[in-house]
C-alpha positions in Angstrom: -4.7 -18.8 -37.1 -5.8 -20.6 -33.9 -7.6 -18.5 -31.2 -7.5 -21.1 -28.5 -5.9 -20.0 -25.2 -2.3 -21.0 -24.4 -2.0 -23.9 -22.0 0.7 -25.2 -19.7 1.0 -28.9 -19.2 1.7 -30.4 -15.8 2.0 -34.2 -16.1 -0.9 -35.2 -18.4 -3.1 -32.4 -17.3 -3.3 -29.2 -19.4 -3.9 -26.0 -17.5 -4.7 -22.6 -18.9 -2.1 -19.9 -18.3 -3.3 -17.0 -16.0 -5.1 -14.3 -17.9 -3.9 -10.7 -17.8 -6.8 -9.9 -15.5 -5.8 -12.7 -13.1 -2.2 -11.5 -13.1 -3.3 -8.0 -12.2 -5.6 -9.3 -9.5 -2.8 -11.5 -8.0 -0.4 -8.7 -7.9 -3.0 -6.2 -6.7 -2.0 -3.8 -9.5 -4.0 -0.8 -8.1 -2.2 -1.1 -4.7 1.2 -1.6 -6.5 0.6 1.5 -8.5 0.2 3.5 -5.2 3.4 2.0 -4.0 5.2 3.1 -7.1 3.8 6.6 -7.0 5.2 7.0 -3.4 8.6 5.5 -4.5 8.8 8.1 -7.3 7.9 11.0 -5.0 10.6 9.9 -2.5 13.1 9.7 -5.4 12.2 13.2 -6.6 12.2 14.8 -3.2 15.7 13.4 -2.6 16.8 15.2 -5.8 17.4 12.0 -7.8 18.2 12.9 -11.4 18.9 9.5 -13.0 15.9 8.4 -15.0 17.3 5.0 -15.6 17.9 4.5 -11.8 14.3 5.6 -11.1 13.0 3.2 -13.8 15.0 0.3 -12.3 13.8 1.2 -8.8 10.2 1.3 -9.9 10.5 -2.0 -11.7 12.3 -3.7 -8.9 10.1 -2.4 -6.1 7.0 -3.1 -8.2 8.0 -6.8 -8.7 8.7 -7.3 -5.0 5.4 -5.6 -4.1 3.6 -7.8 -6.6 5.2 -10.9 -5.0 4.1 -9.8 -1.6 0.5 -9.5 -2.8 0.7 -13.0 -4.4 2.0 -14.6 -1.2 -0.6 -12.8 0.8 -3.4 -14.2 -1.4 -1.9 -17.7 -1.3 -2.0 -17.6 2.5 -5.5 -16.1 2.6 -7.1 -18.1 -0.2 -9.5 -19.8 2.3 -10.7 -16.6 4.0 -10.9 -14.9 0.6 -13.3 -17.6 -0.5 -15.6 -16.6 2.4 -15.7 -12.8 1.8 -17.9 -11.3 -0.9 -15.3 -8.7 -1.9 -12.5 -11.3 -2.4 -14.3 -14.5 -3.4 -13.7 -13.9 -7.1 -10.0 -13.5 -6.8 -8.0 -16.0 -9.0 -7.1 -18.4 -6.2 -10.4 -18.8 -4.3 -12.2 -18.9 -7.7 -10.0 -21.7 -8.9 -8.7 -19.9 -12.0 -5.1 -20.1 -10.9 -3.3 -23.0 -9.3 -1.7 -22.4 -5.9 1.6 -23.9 -7.1 1.7 -21.6 -10.1 1.0 -18.6 -7.9 3.8 -19.5 -5.6 6.3 -19.9 -8.5 5.1 -16.6 -9.9 5.6 -14.9 -6.5 9.1 -16.4 -6.0 10.1 -15.4 -9.5 8.9 -11.9 -9.1 10.6 -11.4 -5.7 13.9 -12.9 -6.9 13.9 -10.8 -10.1 12.9 -7.6 -8.3 15.5 -7.9 -5.5 18.2 -8.8 -8.0 17.3 -5.8 -10.1 17.5 -3.5 -7.1 20.9 -4.9 -5.9 22.5 -4.7 -9.4 21.0 -1.5 -10.8 20.0 0.6 -7.8 21.7 -0.1 -4.5 21.8 -2.5 -1.5 19.8 -0.3 0.9 16.8 0.0 -1.5 16.9 -3.8 -1.9 17.1 -4.3 1.9 14.2 -2.0 2.5 12.1 -3.8 -0.1 13.0 -7.2 1.3 12.1 -5.9 4.8 8.7 -4.7 3.6 8.1 -8.1 1.9 8.9 -10.1 5.0 6.8 -7.9 7.3 3.8 -8.0 4.9 3.9 -11.8 4.3 5.3 -13.3 7.5 4.0 -10.9 10.2 1.1 -8.8 8.9 -0.8 -11.5 7.0 -0.9 -14.2 9.9 -1.7 -11.5 12.5 -5.0 -10.6 10.7 -6.5 -13.7 12.3 -5.1 -13.0 15.8 -5.0 -9.3 16.7 -6.3 -5.9 15.5 -2.7 -4.6 15.8 -1.9 -6.1 12.5 -3.1 -2.8 11.0 0.0 -1.0 12.4 2.3 -3.6 10.9 0.6 -3.2 7.6 1.0 0.6 7.9 4.8 0.1 8.4 5.1 -1.8 5.1 3.0 0.8 3.3 5.1 3.6 4.6 8.5 2.3 3.5 8.2 2.9 -0.3 9.1 6.7 -0.2 12.1 5.7 1.9 13.0 3.2 -0.8 12.7 6.0 -3.4 15.0 8.3 -1.3 17.5 5.5 -0.9 17.4 4.7 -4.6 18.3 8.4 -5.3 21.0 8.8 -2.7 21.9 5.5 -1.2 20.9 6.8 2.2 17.8 7.2 4.4 18.2 10.5 6.3 15.6 12.1 8.6 13.8 13.6 5.7 13.1 10.2 4.3 11.7 9.1 7.7 9.5 12.2 7.9 7.9 10.9 4.6 7.6 7.5 6.3 5.8 9.1 9.2 3.3 10.9 6.9 2.6 7.7 5.0 2.3 5.7 8.2 -0.3 8.0 9.8 -2.2 8.6 6.5 -2.8 4.9 6.1 -4.7 4.5 9.3 -7.8 6.6 8.6 -7.7 5.2 5.0 -7.7 1.6 6.2 -10.1 2.0 9.1 -12.6 3.6 6.7 -12.3 0.6 4.4 -12.5 -1.8 7.4 -15.7 -0.2 8.5 -17.2 -0.4 5.0 -16.5 -4.2 4.8 -16.8 -5.1 8.5 -19.5 -7.7 7.9 -17.2 -9.4 5.3 -14.3 -9.4 7.7 -16.5 -10.7 10.6 -17.6 -13.6 8.4 -14.0 -14.5 7.7 -12.9 -14.3 11.3 -10.6 -11.4 10.7 -9.5 -9.5 13.9 -10.4 -6.1 12.6 -11.1 -3.2 14.9 -14.3 -2.5 13.0 -15.8 -5.9 14.0 -14.8 -5.8 17.7 -17.8 -3.7 18.8 -21.4 -3.1 17.6 -21.5 -0.8 14.7 -17.7 -0.5 14.4 -17.6 2.6 16.7 -14.0 2.0 17.7 -12.8 2.0 14.1 -14.7 5.2 13.4 -13.0 6.9 16.4 -9.6 5.8 15.1 -10.5 7.4 11.7 -11.0 10.8 13.5 -8.0 10.3 15.9 -5.5 9.6 13.1 -6.9 12.2 10.8 -6.3 14.7 13.6 -2.8 13.3 14.1 -2.0 13.6 10.5 -2.4 17.4 10.6 0.7 18.1 12.7 2.7 15.3 11.2 2.1 16.6 7.7 3.6 20.0 8.7 7.0 18.4 9.6 8.5 19.0 6.1 8.2 22.7 6.6 10.3 22.5 9.8 13.3 21.0 8.2 13.3 23.0 4.9 11.9 20.1 2.8 9.1 22.5 1.7 8.0 26.1 2.1 4.9 28.1 2.7 2.9 26.8 -0.3 3.3 23.3 1.0 2.4 24.4 4.5 -0.9 26.0 3.3 -1.7 22.9 1.2 -1.0 20.6 4.1 -3.3 22.6 6.4 -6.1 22.7 3.7 -5.9 19.0 2.8 -5.6 18.0 6.5 -8.6 20.1 7.5 -10.7 18.5 4.7 -9.8 15.0 5.8 -10.7 15.9 9.5 -14.0 17.4 8.3 -14.8 14.1 6.5 -13.9 12.1 9.6 -16.1 14.3 11.8 -19.1 13.8 9.5 -18.6 10.1 9.8 -18.3 10.0 13.6 -21.4 12.1 13.9 -23.5 10.0 11.6 -21.9 6.7 10.6 -23.0 5.3 7.3 -21.5 3.8 4.1 -21.7 7.0 2.2 -19.7 9.0 4.8 -17.2 6.2 5.3 -16.7 6.1 1.5 -16.2 9.9 1.5 -13.4 9.5 4.0 -11.8 6.8 1.9 -12.1 8.9 -1.3 -10.8 12.0 0.5 -7.7 10.0 1.7 -7.1 9.0 -1.9 -7.1 12.6 -3.0 -5.1 13.8 0.0 -1.9 11.8 -0.6 -0.9 12.5 -4.2 -1.9 16.2 -3.8 0.2 16.6 -0.6 3.2 14.9 -2.1 2.8 16.7 -5.4 2.8 20.1 -3.8 5.8 19.1 -1.6 7.8 18.2 -4.8 6.8 21.4 -6.5 7.5 23.5 -3.5 10.9 21.8 -2.9 11.9 22.5 -6.5 11.0 26.1 -6.0 13.1 26.3 -2.9 16.0 24.8 -4.7 
């Protein structure tokens, strides 16, 4: 049996098909997994009971999210080549052809949106398409022009739980938009901590990141603390509209205080270890908060 890799032929030139690792890198699989987790939480919080609908929603949104990541990397392949953290991605490293990546992205987007329209509902498909357009057409080009691109990116990252709620009910009521608000604010300390860690890379690539606009990235660190503090009251909103009860309220206060504490240590003594602690704390914060909210909501029901 032959063990040689499969190849695709374009004209007279054979070209190796993308490896599994390259496909995962192109679709930013780790980011996509976070998107799908928040879609699932939105679905569960809305009381969705159809496992097949949830599966279709996860697959459809996952395909569209993967397409957005592919288009993002196509547009940023030259700057990715400059930055150490992205230079080994499939496109700047030359392991995947740009044309192949575009076809893959278009196919994933078309399949994902079709799946959502046919098996889920039009509102979920519309929200997914909106996120795709904002991410590719607005957020990605703005990274070279203004630091406000971070806010646009946070909008796209906050829409998945609304998609999950819409998948379960066909609607997007205020409860869904409270989830949007929590996700929107949560992303800002999360992203600013990452931006501070990689500020030299971003500066080299000419990215208009807040962390490279002053010496030492002090503005970005202040935003980490500001939005960690903002997240505390925002995270309490579910308790005011009967989305969750006292257990959630206690958990939100505890998790929010821990994130603020991590942000305070960073602002007092900025270094890579403390910035990474904020990043890691933010990763712990979100699934724990949403998980307690789901359990508390089921208890209330």
